[in-house]
C-alpha positions, 0 to 999 in steps of 0.5 A: 400244413401248420408250421407251429408246433403248438398247433400241431400238438393241439396245445396252448403256448402256456402248456407244461412239459407234462401237457406236451408229453401227453399230447405227443403220446396221443398223436404219435399213437394215432398217426403212426405208420404201422397203424395206418399202412399206406396212408401218406397223410398219416405218415407226414403228420406223424413226422410233424408231431415228432418234430414239434415234440422235439422242439417243445420238449427242449426248454432252450429251443422252445424259448428261442422259437417263442422269441422268433429266433428259430423255426419249427425245424430249428433253423435260424430265422432270417437265413434263406436256403441251407438245411437246418438240423431238423429240416429232414426229421423224417430221414429214418424209416418211420419218421425219426431222424437218427444220429451217427451214434444210431440213436433218435435225435431229440429229447425223447425220454425213456418213458416216452419211447416205452409208451409208444413202443409198447404198442408193438411188442415189448417196451422201449427199444423193442418192436419195429423201432429197434435201432441198428446201424442208424436205421430200423431193423426188421422185426417179427410180427406180433403173435395173435391169441385165439380160443377154441372150444372142442368136444371131449372125443375130438380132444381124445381122437384128434380132429381138424377145426376152423377158426373164424378170425375177427377180420372175417378170414378163417384159420384151419387148425389141426387138433392132435389126439390127446390134447389137454384142456388149456393147452396152447397150439402154436401155428407159425406164421399165422399172426400179424405180418412182420415189419420190414420183410421180417417173418409174420408172428404166430397164432396161439390157440388156447384149447378148451375141452367140453365135458362129456356126459359119460367119459372123464379123463384121468391122465391118459386113461378114461373112466366110465360109469356103466349100468348092468342088470341084477341078473348079469351082476349075479350070474355074470355075462356080456354087456355093450359099453361105449369107448372113444372109438366106438362100442365094444362087448365087455365080459362081466364076471359073476358076483359083480357089484356096484363099484366093481371096476373092469379095465379095457386095455388100450381103449383110453387115449391113443398111443403117441410117440413113446407114450403107450395107449391109455386104458378105459376103466369101467365102473359098474353100477347095478340097475334093477330095471324091470323086475322078473316076476319069478325073481319077485316070487322067489324073494317073497317066498324067501322072506316068508320063510325067514319070518317063520 
């Protein structure tokens, strides 16, 4: 395993501080233990990358190393034994050594830390790297976001659905009645595992409701346009109309016309909590259909009489 910080970071001895910082960020992300669980080789490489960056980001220590006065751990060359300041750089839970003040030793700028920490949920000093008492605090796992398309009637009545996860697993989702398009369901503990025995994150399910050929939602009410024949429109009668719960018979009053609206109480969204059930509003539309010969003859006679 190399003890040359330049080789570890893959940079030339003439590299600028910006080159050192970029190389460190790239390798720290690649080898971080959280992204390579159980991989001891990656963990050791992450520690070496941190040591190399710690040394080369300090101009004074870098110059002393270049002159051969100290080794990669900051230990004076020519002294056997003893424990150098950076010899056990991996004392922290994930490869950082912490001072008595509880902060990471070395010349890590806030920008460097923020770049690394942002991968794990929230900027510098956040995520699984949170300091606490000279070590690492437990951190809740990251939330996972998913999209789920459901039918209009399932959104109205409620249902159960199943999501296939990117990794091949499945997640059962209970859709409550009355859910709206764009609403987000939170399934606690169904996200990424927590760090250091902390709780898992949540699964956030964004619901997308498909449109329906006949029904349209209006708050907790539902609207429907439905045809009736001319005879029913004039004389009144019964027609069968669909509702989210099945068909019902609707009484049409006489002399109804296209655009007349009838209400079916409680046939909209189901009652929920302190919210009453919505209503179904049926907008009638006259449809001629097959013409009755007697009606046709009557209209002709009426037309002839008007012309005389």
